[in-house]
VMD Tcl script that builds the backbone (N, CA, C; Angstrom):
set m [mol new atoms 348]
animate dup $m
set s [atomselect $m all]
$s set {name element resname resid chain x y z} {
  {N N MET 1 A 69.109 -49.326 -26.891}
  {CA C MET 1 A 69.796 -48.063 -26.903}
  {C C MET 1 A 70.149 -47.647 -25.473}
  {N N HIS 2 A 71.240 -47.049 -25.365}
  {CA C HIS 2 A 71.776 -46.649 -24.069}
  {C C HIS 2 A 71.266 -45.254 -23.703}
  {N N THR 3 A 70.646 -45.115 -22.530}
  {CA C THR 3 A 70.167 -43.818 -22.070}
  {C C THR 3 A 71.304 -43.111 -21.337}
  {N N ILE 4 A 71.502 -41.870 -21.670}
  {CA C ILE 4 A 72.586 -41.108 -21.049}
  {C C ILE 4 A 71.992 -40.174 -20.008}
  {N N TYR 5 A 72.493 -40.263 -18.795}
  {CA C TYR 5 A 72.048 -39.408 -17.714}
  {C C TYR 5 A 72.927 -38.158 -17.633}
  {N N TRP 6 A 72.495 -37.183 -16.914}
  {CA C TRP 6 A 73.153 -35.881 -16.872}
  {C C TRP 6 A 74.645 -35.946 -16.563}
  {N N PRO 7 A 75.108 -36.640 -15.525}
  {CA C PRO 7 A 76.552 -36.639 -15.239}
  {C C PRO 7 A 77.370 -37.190 -16.402}
  {N N GLU 8 A 76.882 -38.250 -17.038}
  {CA C GLU 8 A 77.609 -38.821 -18.164}
  {C C GLU 8 A 77.593 -37.854 -19.341}
  {N N TRP 9 A 76.446 -37.245 -19.581}
  {CA C TRP 9 A 76.279 -36.355 -20.729}
  {C C TRP 9 A 77.190 -35.134 -20.610}
  {N N ARG 10 A 77.357 -34.652 -19.404}
  {CA C ARG 10 A 78.191 -33.472 -19.156}
  {C C ARG 10 A 79.655 -33.723 -19.519}
  {N N ASN 11 A 80.103 -34.957 -19.342}
  {CA C ASN 11 A 81.510 -35.292 -19.598}
  {C C ASN 11 A 81.779 -35.716 -21.047}
  {N N GLN 12 A 80.757 -35.776 -21.883}
  {CA C GLN 12 A 80.958 -36.212 -23.266}
  {C C GLN 12 A 81.587 -35.104 -24.123}
  {N N LYS 13 A 82.165 -35.566 -25.215}
  {CA C LYS 13 A 82.700 -34.631 -26.198}
  {C C LYS 13 A 81.538 -33.993 -26.935}
  {N N PRO 14 A 81.700 -32.794 -27.456}
  {CA C PRO 14 A 80.613 -32.119 -28.175}
  {C C PRO 14 A 80.053 -32.928 -29.344}
  {N N GLU 15 A 80.904 -33.605 -30.107}
  {CA C GLU 15 A 80.388 -34.404 -31.233}
  {C C GLU 15 A 79.586 -35.606 -30.761}
  {N N ASP 16 A 79.972 -36.180 -29.616}
  {CA C ASP 16 A 79.194 -37.297 -29.046}
  {C C ASP 16 A 77.840 -36.793 -28.516}
  {N N LYS 17 A 77.846 -35.568 -27.982}
  {CA C LYS 17 A 76.589 -34.972 -27.508}
  {C C LYS 17 A 75.635 -34.760 -28.683}
  {N N ASP 18 A 76.160 -34.297 -29.792}
  {CA C ASP 18 A 75.314 -34.094 -30.973}
  {C C ASP 18 A 74.719 -35.409 -31.452}
  {N N LEU 19 A 75.565 -36.442 -31.525}
  {CA C LEU 19 A 75.102 -37.756 -31.965}
  {C C LEU 19 A 74.044 -38.309 -31.004}
  {N N SER 20 A 74.298 -38.192 -29.708}
  {CA C SER 20 A 73.348 -38.668 -28.691}
  {C C SER 20 A 72.030 -37.905 -28.798}
  {N N TYR 21 A 72.142 -36.595 -28.970}
  {CA C TYR 21 A 70.928 -35.772 -29.106}
  {C C TYR 21 A 70.116 -36.186 -30.331}
  {N N LYS 22 A 70.774 -36.380 -31.463}
  {CA C LYS 22 A 70.076 -36.758 -32.704}
  {C C LYS 22 A 69.409 -38.126 -32.563}
  {N N MET 23 A 70.092 -39.070 -31.935}
  {CA C MET 23 A 69.524 -40.411 -31.749}
  {C C MET 23 A 68.291 -40.345 -30.840}
  {N N THR 24 A 68.405 -39.609 -29.760}
  {CA C THR 24 A 67.275 -39.471 -28.828}
  {C C THR 24 A 66.115 -38.738 -29.501}
  {N N PHE 25 A 66.436 -37.684 -30.247}
  {CA C PHE 25 A 65.403 -36.930 -30.954}
  {C C PHE 25 A 64.659 -37.820 -31.949}
  {N N ASN 26 A 65.401 -38.609 -32.727}
  {CA C ASN 26 A 64.781 -39.501 -33.717}
  {C C ASN 26 A 63.937 -40.583 -33.055}
  {N N ARG 27 A 64.436 -41.088 -31.936}
  {CA C ARG 27 A 63.654 -42.099 -31.194}
  {C C ARG 27 A 62.341 -41.503 -30.702}
  {N N LEU 28 A 62.397 -40.305 -30.133}
  {CA C LEU 28 A 61.179 -39.644 -29.645}
  {C C LEU 28 A 60.239 -39.273 -30.800}
  {N N LYS 29 A 60.817 -38.885 -31.927}
  {CA C LYS 29 A 60.013 -38.554 -33.104}
  {C C LYS 29 A 59.245 -39.801 -33.593}
  {N N GLY 30 A 59.925 -40.941 -33.583}
  {CA C GLY 30 A 59.268 -42.210 -33.960}
  {C C GLY 30 A 58.160 -42.572 -32.980}
  {N N LEU 31 A 58.421 -42.381 -31.691}
  {CA C LEU 31 A 57.407 -42.652 -30.669}
  {C C LEU 31 A 56.204 -41.722 -30.829}
  {N N LYS 32 A 56.468 -40.463 -31.165}
  {CA C LYS 32 A 55.375 -39.511 -31.362}
  {C C LYS 32 A 54.478 -39.965 -32.519}
  {N N THR 33 A 55.095 -40.397 -33.627}
  {CA C THR 33 A 54.333 -40.872 -34.787}
  {C C THR 33 A 53.493 -42.091 -34.405}
  {N N GLU 34 A 54.089 -43.012 -33.654}
  {CA C GLU 34 A 53.363 -44.220 -33.230}
  {C C GLU 34 A 52.197 -43.863 -32.304}
  {N N ILE 35 A 52.426 -42.956 -31.381}
  {CA C ILE 35 A 51.362 -42.529 -30.452}
  {C C ILE 35 A 50.224 -41.862 -31.209}
  {N N GLU 36 A 50.559 -40.987 -32.158}
  {CA C GLU 36 A 49.511 -40.330 -32.951}
  {C C GLU 36 A 48.707 -41.338 -33.758}
  {N N HIS 37 A 49.374 -42.354 -34.295}
  {CA C HIS 37 A 48.677 -43.404 -35.043}
  {C C HIS 37 A 47.720 -44.169 -34.118}
  {N N LEU 38 A 48.199 -44.523 -32.934}
  {CA C LEU 38 A 47.351 -45.237 -31.975}
  {C C LEU 38 A 46.171 -44.373 -31.526}
  {N N GLU 39 A 46.398 -43.078 -31.328}
  {CA C GLU 39 A 45.293 -42.180 -30.971}
  {C C GLU 39 A 44.257 -42.108 -32.083}
  {N N HIS 40 A 44.736 -42.101 -33.334}
  {CA C HIS 40 A 43.816 -42.092 -34.479}
  {C C HIS 40 A 42.980 -43.372 -34.502}
  {N N LEU 41 A 43.626 -44.536 -34.299}
  {CA C LEU 41 A 42.889 -45.806 -34.271}
  {C C LEU 41 A 41.876 -45.834 -33.128}
  {N N HIS 42 A 42.274 -45.291 -31.979}
  {CA C HIS 42 A 41.377 -45.237 -30.821}
  {C C HIS 42 A 40.152 -44.387 -31.131}
  {N N GLN 43 A 40.374 -43.217 -31.729}
  {CA C GLN 43 A 39.267 -42.325 -32.069}
  {C C GLN 43 A 38.344 -42.974 -33.099}
  {N N LYS 44 A 38.925 -43.658 -34.073}
  {CA C LYS 44 A 38.148 -44.334 -35.110}
  {C C LYS 44 A 37.274 -45.434 -34.493}
  {N N ALA 45 A 37.852 -46.214 -33.589}
  {CA C ALA 45 A 37.099 -47.273 -32.912}
  {C C ALA 45 A 35.990 -46.681 -32.055}
  {N N LYS 46 A 36.279 -45.570 -31.403}
  {CA C LYS 46 A 35.295 -44.898 -30.548}
  {C C LYS 46 A 34.089 -44.438 -31.375}
  {N N VAL 47 A 34.351 -43.848 -32.542}
  {CA C VAL 47 A 33.271 -43.394 -33.424}
  {C C VAL 47 A 32.452 -44.583 -33.906}
  {N N MET 48 A 33.123 -45.676 -34.258}
  {CA C MET 48 A 32.420 -46.863 -34.739}
  {C C MET 48 A 31.525 -47.451 -33.641}
  {N N ILE 49 A 32.034 -47.517 -32.434}
  {CA C ILE 49 A 31.238 -48.039 -31.310}
  {C C ILE 49 A 30.032 -47.136 -31.060}
  {N N GLN 50 A 30.214 -45.833 -31.118}
  {CA C GLN 50 A 29.113 -44.886 -30.911}
  {C C GLN 50 A 28.036 -45.076 -31.974}
  {N N LYS 51 A 28.436 -45.228 -33.236}
  {CA C LYS 51 A 27.470 -45.445 -34.322}
  {C C LYS 51 A 26.718 -46.756 -34.134}
  {N N ASP 52 A 27.452 -47.814 -33.768}
  {CA C ASP 52 A 26.811 -49.112 -33.529}
  {C C ASP 52 A 25.799 -49.014 -32.390}
  {N N PHE 53 A 26.175 -48.314 -31.324}
  {CA C PHE 53 A 25.258 -48.161 -30.196}
  {C C PHE 53 A 24.008 -47.392 -30.606}
  {N N GLU 54 A 24.184 -46.302 -31.349}
  {CA C GLU 54 A 23.032 -45.505 -31.770}
  {C C GLU 54 A 22.101 -46.307 -32.672}
  {N N ALA 55 A 22.659 -47.138 -33.554}
  {CA C ALA 55 A 21.828 -47.995 -34.413}
  {C C ALA 55 A 21.062 -49.002 -33.560}
  {N N TRP 56 A 21.747 -49.617 -32.601}
  {CA C TRP 56 A 21.082 -50.579 -31.721}
  {C C TRP 56 A 19.981 -49.897 -30.910}
  {N N TRP 57 A 20.287 -48.727 -30.362}
  {CA C TRP 57 A 19.322 -47.987 -29.543}
  {C C TRP 57 A 18.083 -47.631 -30.363}
  {N N SER 58 A 18.288 -47.239 -31.606}
  {CA C SER 58 A 17.183 -46.884 -32.488}
  {C C SER 58 A 16.299 -48.103 -32.755}
  {N N GLU 59 A 16.930 -49.231 -33.045}
  {CA C GLU 59 A 16.171 -50.474 -33.273}
  {C C GLU 59 A 15.401 -50.872 -32.018}
  {N N GLU 60 A 16.045 -50.759 -30.880}
  {CA C GLU 60 A 15.410 -51.137 -29.604}
  {C C GLU 60 A 14.219 -50.232 -29.307}
  {N N ALA 61 A 14.372 -48.940 -29.548}
  {CA C ALA 61 A 13.272 -47.999 -29.313}
  {C C ALA 61 A 12.098 -48.300 -30.249}
  {N N ALA 62 A 12.380 -48.610 -31.516}
  {CA C ALA 62 A 11.320 -48.946 -32.468}
  {C C ALA 62 A 10.614 -50.229 -32.053}
  {N N ARG 63 A 11.378 -51.218 -31.593}
  {CA C ARG 63 A 10.789 -52.484 -31.150}
  {C C ARG 63 A 9.893 -52.269 -29.930}
  {N N LEU 64 A 10.347 -51.454 -28.985}
  {CA C LEU 64 A 9.541 -51.191 -27.791}
  {C C LEU 64 A 8.271 -50.409 -28.141}
  {N N GLN 65 A 8.385 -49.467 -29.066}
  {CA C GLN 65 A 7.211 -48.696 -29.486}
  {C C GLN 65 A 6.188 -49.611 -30.154}
  {N N ALA 66 A 6.650 -50.514 -30.999}
  {CA C ALA 66 A 5.742 -51.463 -31.655}
  {C C ALA 66 A 5.065 -52.353 -30.616}
  {N N ARG 67 A 5.825 -52.781 -29.613}
  {CA C ARG 67 A 5.258 -53.635 -28.552}
  {C C ARG 67 A 4.206 -52.857 -27.753}
  {N N ARG 68 A 4.465 -51.597 -27.459}
  {CA C ARG 68 A 3.483 -50.779 -26.726}
  {C C ARG 68 A 2.200 -50.623 -27.540}
  {N N GLU 69 A 2.360 -50.407 -28.844}
  {CA C GLU 69 A 1.171 -50.261 -29.702}
  {C C GLU 69 A 0.367 -51.547 -29.733}
  {N N GLN 70 A 1.042 -52.697 -29.801}
  {CA C GLN 70 A 0.345 -53.988 -29.773}
  {C C GLN 70 A -0.428 -54.160 -28.470}
  {N N LEU 71 A 0.217 -53.835 -27.357}
  {CA C LEU 71 A -0.447 -53.965 -26.060}
  {C C LEU 71 A -1.631 -53.007 -25.953}
  {N N SER 72 A -1.451 -51.799 -26.455}
  {CA C SER 72 A -2.532 -50.817 -26.423}
  {C C SER 72 A -3.724 -51.299 -27.242}
  {N N GLU 73 A -3.464 -51.853 -28.431}
  {CA C GLU 73 A -4.545 -52.387 -29.267}
  {C C GLU 73 A -5.242 -53.545 -28.569}
  {N N ALA 74 A -4.458 -54.422 -27.944}
  {CA C ALA 74 A -5.035 -55.576 -27.248}
  {C C ALA 74 A -5.918 -55.115 -26.093}
  {N N ILE 75 A -5.482 -54.108 -25.365}
  {CA C ILE 75 A -6.277 -53.592 -24.241}
  {C C ILE 75 A -7.571 -52.971 -24.759}
  {N N CYS 76 A -7.470 -52.207 -25.838}
  {CA C CYS 76 A -8.672 -51.586 -26.408}
  {C C CYS 76 A -9.655 -52.643 -26.904}
  {N N GLN 77 A -9.162 -53.671 -27.568}
  {CA C GLN 77 A -10.030 -54.734 -28.068}
  {C C GLN 77 A -10.696 -55.467 -26.915}
  {N N ASN 78 A -9.952 -55.733 -25.857}
  {CA C ASN 78 A -10.526 -56.429 -24.709}
  {C C ASN 78 A -11.575 -55.573 -24.011}
  {N N SER 79 A -11.366 -54.278 -23.942}
  {CA C SER 79 A -12.339 -53.434 -23.261}
  {C C SER 79 A -13.627 -53.324 -24.074}
  {N N TRP 80 A -13.555 -53.399 -25.378}
  {CA C TRP 80 A -14.760 -53.363 -26.210}
  {C C TRP 80 A -15.492 -54.694 -26.183}
  {N N ASN 81 A -14.779 -55.793 -26.007}
  {CA C ASN 81 A -15.392 -57.120 -26.047}
  {C C ASN 81 A -16.010 -57.528 -24.716}
  {N N THR 82 A -15.624 -56.930 -23.631}
  {CA C THR 82 A -16.169 -57.331 -22.333}
  {C C THR 82 A -17.446 -56.557 -22.059}
  {N N THR 83 A -18.368 -57.221 -21.409}
  {CA C THR 83 A -19.628 -56.566 -21.058}
  {C C THR 83 A -19.534 -56.078 -19.626}
  {N N SER 84 A -20.208 -55.011 -19.355}
  {CA C SER 84 A -20.204 -54.463 -18.022}
  {C C SER 84 A -21.192 -55.241 -17.172}
  {N N VAL 85 A -20.735 -55.778 -16.087}
  {CA C VAL 85 A -21.578 -56.575 -15.202}
  {C C VAL 85 A -21.629 -55.893 -13.852}
  {N N THR 86 A -22.828 -55.638 -13.373}
  {CA C THR 86 A -22.990 -55.067 -12.051}
  {C C THR 86 A -22.980 -56.206 -11.057}
  {N N PRO 87 A -22.183 -56.140 -10.038}
  {CA C PRO 87 A -22.137 -57.244 -9.073}
  {C C PRO 87 A -23.461 -57.355 -8.310}
  {N N THR 88 A -23.817 -58.579 -8.055}
  {CA C THR 88 A -25.041 -58.825 -7.288}
  {C C THR 88 A -24.755 -58.543 -5.822}
  {N N LEU 89 A -25.818 -58.572 -5.024}
  {CA C LEU 89 A -25.645 -58.316 -3.598}
  {C C LEU 89 A -24.681 -59.303 -2.964}
  {N N SER 90 A -24.760 -60.578 -3.369}
  {CA C SER 90 A -23.879 -61.576 -2.763}
  {C C SER 90 A -22.430 -61.348 -3.184}
  {N N GLN 91 A -22.186 -60.822 -4.392}
  {CA C GLN 91 A -20.822 -60.541 -4.825}
  {C C GLN 91 A -20.257 -59.313 -4.119}
  {N N ARG 92 A -21.110 -58.406 -3.677}
  {CA C ARG 92 A -20.660 -57.225 -2.952}
  {C C ARG 92 A -20.343 -57.547 -1.498}
  {N N GLY 93 A -20.729 -58.701 -1.061}
  {CA C GLY 93 A -20.464 -59.071 0.321}
  {C C GLY 93 A -21.642 -58.779 1.225}
  {N N ILE 94 A -22.809 -58.481 0.688}
  {CA C ILE 94 A -23.991 -58.227 1.494}
  {C C ILE 94 A -24.873 -59.468 1.413}
  {N N HIS 95 A -25.011 -60.128 2.508}
  {CA C HIS 95 A -25.814 -61.354 2.556}
  {C C HIS 95 A -26.982 -61.136 3.485}
  {N N SER 96 A -28.168 -61.323 2.958}
  {CA C SER 96 A -29.355 -61.131 3.799}
  {C C SER 96 A -29.566 -62.308 4.727}
  {N N SER 97 A -29.006 -63.467 4.374}
  {CA C SER 97 A -29.219 -64.636 5.209}
  {C C SER 97 A -28.202 -64.746 6.331}
  {N N ARG 98 A -27.219 -63.854 6.363}
  {CA C ARG 98 A -26.192 -63.910 7.390}
  {C C ARG 98 A -26.838 -63.610 8.744}
  {N N SER 99 A -26.478 -64.377 9.736}
  {CA C SER 99 A -27.035 -64.130 11.067}
  {C C SER 99 A -26.044 -63.317 11.868}
  {N N TYR 100 A -26.518 -62.259 12.456}
  {CA C TYR 100 A -25.728 -61.401 13.313}
  {C C TYR 100 A -26.205 -61.603 14.742}
  {N N PRO 101 A -25.299 -61.585 15.703}
  {CA C PRO 101 A -25.684 -61.827 17.098}
  {C C PRO 101 A -26.681 -60.805 17.611}
  {N N TRP 102 A -26.624 -59.578 17.179}
  {CA C TRP 102 A -27.556 -58.577 17.680}
  {C C TRP 102 A -28.891 -58.626 16.952}
  {N N LYS 103 A -28.962 -59.422 15.860}
  {CA C LYS 103 A -30.236 -59.586 15.148}
  {C C LYS 103 A -30.780 -60.976 15.461}
  {N N SER 104 A -31.170 -61.157 16.667}
  {CA C SER 104 A -31.704 -62.477 17.010}
  {C C SER 104 A -33.204 -62.482 16.776}
  {N N SER 105 A -33.657 -63.609 16.392}
  {CA C SER 105 A -35.107 -63.719 16.185}
  {C C SER 105 A -35.760 -63.943 17.538}
  {N N GLY 106 A -36.738 -63.196 17.799}
  {CA C GLY 106 A -37.430 -63.378 19.083}
  {C C GLY 106 A -37.050 -62.308 20.059}
  {N N LYS 107 A -36.768 -62.752 21.262}
  {CA C LYS 107 A -36.546 -61.821 22.353}
  {C C LYS 107 A -35.126 -61.280 22.351}
  {N N THR 108 A -34.985 -60.051 22.776}
  {CA C THR 108 A -33.665 -59.458 22.958}
  {C C THR 108 A -33.378 -59.353 24.436}
  {N N ARG 109 A -32.157 -59.436 24.800}
  {CA C ARG 109 A -31.766 -59.330 26.193}
  {C C ARG 109 A -31.409 -57.904 26.493}
  {N N GLY 110 A -32.101 -57.275 27.255}
  {CA C GLY 110 A -31.796 -55.906 27.667}
  {C C GLY 110 A -31.878 -54.952 26.496}
  {N N THR 111 A -31.187 -53.819 26.618}
  {CA C THR 111 A -31.244 -52.818 25.588}
  {C C THR 111 A -30.003 -52.823 24.702}
  {N N SER 112 A -28.980 -53.530 25.092}
  {CA C SER 112 A -27.753 -53.559 24.314}
  {C C SER 112 A -27.911 -54.452 23.077}
  {N N ARG 113 A -27.449 -53.960 21.958}
  {CA C ARG 113 A -27.557 -54.738 20.729}
  {C C ARG 113 A -26.266 -55.519 20.466}
  {N N HIS 114 A -25.174 -55.174 21.122}
  {CA C HIS 114 A -23.893 -55.838 20.868}
  {C C HIS 114 A -23.622 -56.871 21.937}
  {N N PRO 115 A -23.294 -58.080 21.532}
  {CA C PRO 115 A -22.966 -59.111 22.535}
  {C C PRO 115 A -21.603 -58.855 23.149}
  {N N ILE 116 A -21.491 -59.084 24.403}
  {CA C ILE 116 A -20.199 -58.869 25.085}
  {C C ILE 116 A -19.732 -60.168 25.677}
}
mol reanalyze $m
mol bondsrecalc $m
mol representation Tube
mol addrep $m
């Protein structure tokens, strides 16, 4: 279809202007209908995607909650099954047999206990 610009349109006969106007109006009316249809399809797809996401999110949240409960049960079972053990002196890092330079057997040199 031929688009008519202002200078050309101004020089047309009145009946040609009417015909041009009607053709342009009908073309725009068709485009409006097509755009509204596409907007409807877009909105429909958007709603469907939102519903799918919410269903997935719900399933994921339920799966994570079940996993947390399993871990919590496992931790509770392990804490009941283990016995409390007090560390011995050697496990605490206290060794009576360790020799320290200031704890020499026999004579001490001077009054200082720390070797320099």
